[in-house]
Structures are given as C-alpha cells and as structure tokens.
C-alpha positions, 0 to 999 in steps of 0.5 A: 834910597830912591822909589818911584812915585805912586803915579810912576808906578800907576803908568807902568801897570800891565792892564789887562782888558776888563773882559779878562779882569771879568772872567776871573769871577765868571762875568762875562763880557755880554754882563760888561758895561765897558768905558773904554778897555780897562773899566766897566760897569756889571749888568743889573740882570747878572747881578740879579742872577747871582741871588740864589749863590753863597755869599764869601767871607767879607773882610773889614779894613780900617784904621786908627785915627787919621794923621798928617803922617798917613796910615794907608788904608787904602793901600792895605785894603789893596795888598790885603786883596792882591795877597789873598789872591797870591796864596791861592784864594779867589778874593775882590776888593771893594772901595769907593769912588774918589771925590774931585773935592779932596782930589783937589783940597788936600787928601789926594787920590783914593786909588792906594800907593806903590805896589798896591794900587788900583787903575786906572788911577788917574780916571778913577781920581777924575770923573772915572765913570760919571757915577758923581755926576749923575748924583749931584744931577739926580740932587739938584733936580730934586731941588730945582723941582722942589723951588719949581713946585713953591713958585707954581702955587705950592699945592703941597704947601710947603712952608719956605722956612723950613725947606729942609734939601739943600743943594750940592757940588761935588767939589770944596767950595765954603763960599756956598755953606750959607746963600740966599736964592731966588733974588731979582724978581718975582720971575725968579720965585720966592727968596729964601735961605739956602745952601750947598753940601758936598755931593758926598754928603748928599742923602742920594749919595747915601741912598745909592750905596745903600740900595739894593736895587733900582725899586729900593733906590726909587722907593728911599728917593721917595722917601726923601723929607724935603720941607715941612708945612706949616703944620710941621708935617713933612713933605716927601720927594714923591709927592712933587713927584721926584722920584721916578726921574731921579732914578731914571738919572741914576739907573747906570750910577747904580751898576758898580764899576769893575776895575783892576789891580796893578797885578790883575786882580778884581776890584769894585769900585762904587760909591763914595760917601764920606766918613766925617760927614756920612756913613763912608762905605762903598754901595752895598750892591758891589760889596754883595756882588763881590760876596756872590763871586768872590771867596773872600772880599776885603772891604775898607769904611773910611777915617779911623775905626771911631767913624769908618768901622762904627758906621759899617757895623752899625749902619751898612751891615745892619741894614744889608744883612751882612755879616763881616768875617774878620777886621785888620786895623791898619797903623804905622809906626810913623803915626805912632810917633805922630800920636806920641808927640813928635812933630811931622818934620822930625818923624824920620827920627828913631824913637822908641818912646813916642811910639810907645806913648801914641800906641793907646790910640791903637789900643783904643780901636782894638777894644772898639772893634772887639766890642761888635764880636769881631776878631781882628788882627793889626796890620803895621804898614811899613815905611822905609824910615821905620826902625827895628826897635820902633816896629818892635815896641809897637808889636809889643804893644799889641801883643800886650793887649792880646792881639798880633800885628803883622809888619806888612809891605804891600806899598814896595812889594805888592803881594810879595809884602802882605802874603803873611797878613793874608794867611794870618786873615784866613786862619782868623777867619777859619779858627774864630768864628765872627760874632758880630753885632751892632754896638746898639739895637735898633728899638734904643731911644734916638738920643741914647744912641748918640750916647753910646757911641758916644761913651763906648766907642769915643769914650766921652763923659756926657752928650751936650744937646739943647732942648730944641734937638732933643726935642727934634729927636723925641719927634723923630721918634714919635713919627715913626723914625725911631729905629733908625741907626745914627750916623755921627759927622765928626772930625776923623783926626781925634775921638773928641771933637777937637781935632788936634786932641790926638792919642786916646782921650777919655772924660771929653765932651761930645757936643752935637750942633745939629740933627738931620733925619735922612729917611730915604737912606734910614739914618738920623745924621747928627753933626758935632762940633765944628764939623762941614758938610761943605769942605772948604779949600786949604790955603794952599790947594792941591789944584794949585799943583796939577796940570798937565806936562810937556808930554802931556801926563797929569801931574800933582794929581798923585 
C-alpha cells in the first residue's frame, strides 16, 4: 500500500487567500497584516476590540509520552479542528511555531501530517513571519546591553560572576552551551563565563507567550532578573533601561499569525516554547483571540501530558485565567507496543500482548488529567499497520479505566476520519462540566510544588535536591516569588529523568540539578536530570538531507 508523503499532500493543497480565512472568523481584511497571500498577522487594535465578547469552549489535546514510533498530537489537533468544522461547529485551532533547531536536528516539522496539516508548511517550518528571529534579537539585545553596562562603569554594581542572563540561538549547538566571552583585551570588556540556550528556552519567548498585550509585555520584560550584585540583591532588565527597546523589537511578533488547514479552516500559529525545557504552549494572546472568534478552540501542549498538559494547566491557564472544557489524550497502537518492549523495527507485526503491556503509560496520563478535573477522551491515531485485535486491546484497556477510546483516521482521511472524535468531544463538553483546578495552590512553597508534581504526576518516591538549591528556593520565597508556579525541565520520553524508562514506573527519584527564576515570565524553572537548555544535533542531523531538488522544491524538511 502506497501513500503520499506529508510534503506531497501539502504541495497539492488548494489554499484560499488569507483574507477569506479571516472572513470565516469575522476578521475584516484591514485588520490583517498579510505576509504573502496565505498568512497574516492579526492587528492589536482588532484584538482589543474583542474584549467584551463571550469566550468559546477550550479543548486541550495532549498525549502519552512520545516514542520514536510517533503519536501525531499536532496531526490530531488539526484533525479535530477540521472535524468540528465538518459537523457544523465554528472552530479554530491554536498551535505553536516550529523551531529551526528540531527542524534541522531530529524532530522534523511541526505542522501536522497527512491530510490533517496546517499550510503553508514549508514557510511555517522555516522563517515563517520572523517571530523567532525577533525574539532572538530582543533577547540578545538585552545580553549585549548587560555587558555594555558593565563595560561603561557598571552603575548598577553588577557582580560579573553572577550575571544570570545567557544568550540564545534558534539552533541546536552543543558547542555553545558553556563559553568564555569578552576575551581579547581591555577593549572587549571583562572576561567571564557565559553560554547559550536555544531560543525556545528563552525567558523572552515565555514572556511573549504569556503576555496579554504590549503593556504587559513591557512590564514582564522589565521584571527579568539579569544579574545579582555582590550583596545578592537582584538587578532587573528595567534597571539598565532595556525593556523599552526590547518591546519595540517584539511589537510585530506579539501579533498572532493566522493561517489555514488543508480544509481551509482557520489556524492560529504563534509562539513556541519547548515543553521539556519551557512551558510548551502557544501564546495566550492567540488562544484568547481564538476564543473570542470561534465557538470551539482546539489547542495542544507539547510532548506528553506529564510535561505539556501539566504546564498548560498549572502555568498558562492559571496565569491567563483560562478554563479548559475538555481534554483529548492521543495514543497509538505502535507507541503502546513500543512501551510494551517491542523494537521500532518490529512495530509492523501484530503483538496484542505488547499493546496490553504498554497501556499503563496511557493509563497514567488518563489518571493525571482527571486530577485536574478535566473530562477526557482518548484518540487512537490510526496507522495502516494497526490490526483489529490490537485496537480492541487498547480500547478495552481504556474502557476498564472508565474512559472511551475512539479510532481516528484523520491522517489518511482528513476531517472524515475525525468526525466521530469531534462529535464525542462536543458531547463531553455538553454533558460533563469541567471542574478544572491546578494540581497545587499558588500559596504552596516552591519546593513543595516540585514535590507535588514529582509525586502526583511522575509518581516519584522523592525529590533529590542539595542544600544550595533548597536555600535558593527559600531565598526567592523571601523575596516575594513564593506564589509562582514551577516549570519542570525534564526528559519528555519518560515519567522519570531516565529517557529509557518507558511505561509507568513508580518509586523513582527526581534529581533537581538547577533552579532558575524567570521573574518576567512568572515561574521558576526546575532543571532535572540531564536535560539540556541548549540541545545538540544528532549523529545524522536532518540538515544533511535538506536541499532543493531539480524542480526547485525543498526536500527533507518534513
């Protein structure tokens, strides 16, 4: 059986002019800032004019822990949005933008797949509307201003050993994780240790995705702690007068991007913090705008529910005052088999026992979503190699857990393959009120918040953190940051910090290596295990196969 590739399908798309997509949501063309014929930004004045409108229903799409077999969370997000429109609902989707790091590394693009894609796919996976470049520039402007401030007399008395703001780059580059800067003599400043993170781990990225408007953006940028003085008092971004210029650089990037699915339904693609090293959700402004314009909004949170959904529910929804109505947990037969011990090369062979062995990973995520008070349904993202017996085993497991699993064929059939899921989601929303609540209260201590996530979500036995880390958390509490949520930086492949431990392990330890205060974003980053905030490229990067073919078309990007 042969199928068209994702990129072949995307190139055959019958795209409509972006003004027609805007009209579907009631956005007049004068309120769009076009980038070509098929993408546009939505103007800030128009967004502000929506303030008094009633919100639509918010649906979160999350998933099991990712495996090399693939789960198709974005594909399901797009498919569900199309499915809702197919059954007569006014629906929009909200997803993140793609980072160049994974695109040229190992993950590939982030626009869905098959007949459930967002287009223009190639532009979305490359420079798109320039948002990530703007974020990189604003971030590195602040980094440059810090060193410049120190060079010209250091009026804020910054202790150069305690500069807390690293530079960023939207590329995987392990050589830049730890560097020494300002070498070469007096004219180049004061030598110090520094380093780079990937742009999607930048606090500026997180701020842009959590800010509600330009005024809030500038306030949050001003709140960034850039360094500490010798007396350990913090120095803020506003202390060196960087917040205004950074806001100017980010003005256009703050406006959500409007594109379309293959079925010409509206999609907002905006922001892109990683879910394993940041909070992993698209922008608040895009989600809130969509909720004012559509009756149903489908959004996703990165990686598995232990990372993306937890941060969506504990950080984004808490800060933005959002109340999600339902969740969809994506799983595949192939991923269940892999969790059950089957090698990737053998996933095409029927193995019902392995499906059953792998199902506890899904069960754990179902339990965790229920802890947040959200009604949920499981979407089985269908692959052509799935057998009836394997699907039944997966559905039986979900039924035993008190849920329902619906087979979805949106990859191959578009909205026709997600219609049943769409009807089920609407039924759940209409019949089961959401009792959403965060997993921990804001007033809980920072270390206790870490322990709560570790024990309630990861099922860890203990959190291991040395005295230095615990003292740092206490110091932040004394400085007034105790009410902030925590943003866990951990491997996405496992409930533990060991990426090779699949399934649903219990009784493990969670080692905390470092904590960082993101005062502007409004959370404390907790770095666990070996997770890196600047990833490296794999042995064979995707970049090696990305090129133009003889017809002038891009190959290897997806």
